[in-house]
N, C-alpha and C positions, 0 to 999 in steps of 0.2 A: 286713533288709538295708537300708535308707533310712530315716532317722527325719529329718523335718522340724518342730521344735517351735519354735511362737510368731514365727514369719519374717515382719518387716516391711522395706518398703520404700518406704522417699519420695522425692521428685521435686520441686525446686522451679523455679528459673529463671523462665518468661516463666508458666509460671503461677501466682507467687507474685502476678502484679498483675491475675488475672485468675479472682477469687473461684468455687470451684465449690463444686456439694452434697457434696464429698466430700473439700473442705479443714480442714486443720487452721486456728488463728487468725493464726498466721504463714505462710498461702498455702502449706503443703507441701501436698502429694496423695496420699494412700498407693494406690501400684500392687500393692502386696501389704499386707494387713492381718491381722498373726495368724493365719497360719496354720500348720495342724498337719495330719499324716496320714504315715501309716508304710505302707511297701511292702516286704512281706515276698520272699522270695530265690523269684527264678523266676516273679513276678507281672509283667504288663504294665497300669500303673497310666494313667490317661487324664486332664490336665487338660483340662475341656473348660467352654466358654465363648463369648460376643461378642468382639470386638475391644476391647480395652481393658480387659479380665475382670481381668488380670492374670496371666494363664498364663504365658505367655511371660517374664514378669520373673520367675515363680517356675524357672523351669527354666533360664534364665542364670544364677541366683544359684545352683542348685544345681551346677551348670557351671563357676563362678567368672567369670563375664561378667559380672555384676553383683558391687557388695558391698552387702550387707543394711545396716539399721542395726540389727538387733537379730535376734535369734533363736537357732537353732542347727539346721546341716546335720549329719549324720552319715552314711556308708556303710559297712557293714560293720563295726563298731563304732570306725571313723576318724572322728574329728569334722575336716570340713572346715572348717566357721567355725560361731564361736560367740562373739557381741558382744553388747552393750548392755544385758550382766549388771551389775550394782551388786559391786564385789571381787569378780570375776573378769576374768581375763587375756582379751584379744581373742585368737583365731585365727583367720588366714585365708588355707588352702591356696592358692596361684597355682593358676590354671587347667592350667598347663602341667603341673603336677605332681600332681594329682586324680588322674590314669591313666583318664579315664571316657571312653567314647566318644561322639560328638555327630553327629547328622546333620542339617545346614541346610534348612531349606525352600528355597534356591539349588541344593542339592549339593553347590555350592561345590567341584567338580575342578578338574585344574590341567589345561588344555586343551594345552599343551606336552607334556604326557607321556603315555606310554602306560597303556594298564587295568592293565598288572604295574606298574609307575611308582611310580603312583597309591595302589594298595593297600601297597607295601613303604615307599612313603615315612614314616609315621607312627614307622615301627621305625629306618629307617636315620636320623632324626634326636634318636635318643634319646640321650642321654649314652652316652659311651663304655663304664662298667661296665654300665651295664643294656642297652645294645644287643646283641642276637642275631647271632650269626656269618652270614654269606653264607647259607654253607647251611640253617641254619634260618630265615632271612629268608625265601628263596624256597620253600622247604616251607610255611610257614605261606601265602603269600602263594597259593599254587597248593591249596592246604586250602580255603582262605576263597573264591577265586573258583569252587571248584569247587560249593561249597555253593551259591552266587551265579546258578549256572550258565553262567558268563563264563570259566571255563579257554579255551575255543574263540577265545576274543577277547581274550587276555590281551596279544597285539602290537600289537593296532589301537589309535591315538590314541583318548583318550577322547572327543575332541567328534565322530567319526567314530560313536557308538555312538546309538541312541536315547532318547526321554525314559525308559522301563520301564529300561533297560539302565542309564540314569546316577543312576537311582536306586537300583538295585544295588550299581554301582560307589560308592555313597557309602556304603550301607551296609557294605559288603566290607570299607571304608577305617578303619568305625568298628569294626568286628566283629574285625578281625586283630590289636589290641593285646590281644587279650580281656580287656576290661574287667569291671570288679566290674559296672559300674552302665551303661545303654547310653540316653541323651537324645535323641529324637526333635520335633526342631521342623515340623510342618506338612509331611512328607514326601512328601505324596501330592498336596499342592494344586497344583503345578505340573504334572499330570497332565490328560488329558482324561477325562471320566465314566468310560467304556467301560476304561479303562485301571487308573482309581484303581481301580474295582472288584475286579478283578483281582488285582489287586498289594495289596490288603488282605489277604484271603486267603492269599495266596503269604506275605505277611509274618507274618499269626498263625500260618501255620504253624514260618515256621522261627523266630520266636520260641518257640513251644513247644515244638519240636523238640532247640532249643539250650539253653533251659531260661534265655535271657539275661533276669536283673531289668532292665527297663524302663520310661522314663518317657514318653509321649508327649502333646505338646501338638496340638490341634485343635478345631477350629470346626464342625466336621461332626459332626452327631449319630449319623448314622449309621456313620460311620467309628468312632467311639467303641464304638457299642453292641457291631459286629462284633469289635473288635480285645481288648477291654480285659477283664481280670479283675476291674477296680475302677475307679469313676470317681468325678472329685471334680469337681462342676460349679461354677463360679466367676462371682461378679459384683461388681464396684466392687472387687476387692483382696479380696474374703471367700471360700470357700466355703461354698456354700449347702446342698450337698448331697454325701454321700459315702454310696457303697454300689454294690455290685452291679447291671452294667448291665440285667437283668429290673427289681431292686428299685427302681431309680431310673424306670425308662420305666412301670411299672403302681404302684407308689404315690409322686408325685411329692409333696412336702413344703411347694410354694409355688405358686403360677400360675406364676412365674416359671419355673419347671424343668419344669411340665407344657405349658407354650408352647415351651420350646426344644429338650426333646428331645420330638420328633415331633410331630405334629398334634392339637389336643382342644377338643373342645366345653365351653363352661364357662357352668351353669347357677347363679345362685344363688338360695341357700335357706335355710331355717330349721331347723337340729333340733328336730324334734318329739319323739322318743322314741328310747333306746336301749337294746339289752338284748345283754348280751356284745358281739361285736364287728359287730352288726345294727344299724344306723343306718335312722332313718324319716326323711326330709327331706320340708319342704314347699316344693315353689316356685310361682311365678306362674301354671304349665303343670300343674301337677298332683302328685301325691305321687312319689318316688322311695325304693327301700330299697337299701341298698348295704351290704357288708361290707368293714370298717375297723380298723384297729387304733390309728387314731388316738383322742385322747382331747379329746372334745370333747361337753360337758351338753347336756341340752335348753336350747333358747331361744339358742343359740349360730346367729350366721349364719356361713353356709359358701358354700365353692363345689363343688359336684360336677363333678369333668372325667374326662368321658367321653372313653375314645377310638374312632376313626370304623367301627373294626374292630370294637369293643364292639357297636355298634348293627345289629340286624338288621331290614330293611325286606321287609315282606309287602305284599300286596292281601288278606290274610285274616287275620282276627283269631283272638286264641288268650287272650281276656279269660278271668280265674278262673283257667285253667291256671298262667300264667307272670305276675311280678312288673313290672312297670314297663313297662307296654305303653301308647304315645302315640299317639293319632291325628295326621295329620300330610297335609300335601301337596305333593307334588314339585314343585320350583322349577325345579330343571335339574339334567344327569345328566353324568358324563364318564367315558369309556372310557379307561383306564391299560393297558391289557392284561391285565395281570395280575389288574386289577379294574376294578370299576366304582364312580365314587363317584355318590352324589344327595346334595342338599341339600334337606332336606324343611325345610315353615314348618309349627311347631309353634307357637300364639300368636303373641309377639312374637320367638321363636326361631327360627334357622336352622340345624337338626341337620345336620351332616354324619355320611353313612353311607358305612362303605365295605366292599363283597362281593364274594361270585362272580361274574367277569363274564357270567357266562350268564345273571344276574339284571339285567336293564336296564327299566325302569320308566318310561314317558312322563311327561313336563311336563305338568303340571295333574291326575297320577291321585292320588285319596284312596289312603294307605297307612296301616299301623300300622307305629310303631318299638318294638322290645324290646330292653331292655338288660338285660344278665345282672348282679345285684349285684353278684358276684365280682369283675367286670372294671370295677369303676368305682370312682372315689378321689377323697376325700373331703380339700380345702384350706382353709387358714384365708383369710377375706377380709382384700388387703392393707393 
């Protein structure tokens, strides 16, 4: 459905005078550096990363709001941009002719218009040959307002809506043109935490029910895990890892991904043995066994990434029955409502464990930590 190949976008200006690690010899900085991905029809694809990683520039390039230096952007077999290729003609379809839906971070709704008029506007301003009749416009607007549960508010001024309603209005306006591709630039970031959580599931439901192919930009890793069919984690203009949410969370390919997607404990060690996908890693505080599809021969220095929920804390030992049992002392604990976090000192490490809220162990207590080999990840030393 959407194909992005070898997309490159650089900026200059002030950055030309202030060199940075990502700068070329002439001072240009890569905002997007050779990014390639495909989004199948009906999928929700998320570009995830910290501020300045290139995710919004990539989205704006797809929308036609930025002109890339080179690469190809194709939607449904239609080339929207291609350039920077020797011997080939440059194509750059203007943003208003791409026919894509976009929801901005600020919603960008028109305050002087009613809810109905805000949604109808994209259809009313089309070229005469492409503009639907009044009856069809009314039917399409009311249909999408029903979907967004805004039909009862059709005559209300847009400024009289709540934050969640304004977000749904912006989404309705993008959907009414029936775009082949919907682009969403951090649409939930202006909402409070509780409303943002509820709208994540509503947005997921709508996207799945309507079968809209979507590209979603966010720096919120929970949002990405909840919504996405697949995720591209970006850093410094590059895609660091691409995969399904569970795959990226459970098998990060670098320390950066493991740190950015959730919380992890990191233990440095050396591979001492490998049999099939079972690794044995020696660390300063003990031996760890884990299962990984990574290819790292014996003698390789590695980092073992351990999610807090993969660590079991107990006051009793099961040595000999289960692998990866370490001893330590509880430094602190925190009640989170649906879980309790314990921070346990093991040698020079402080290991965070997250478990059932009914298990709360006092500071200073000696405990045993158990780590399931199937839930540990192996990443290279940066």
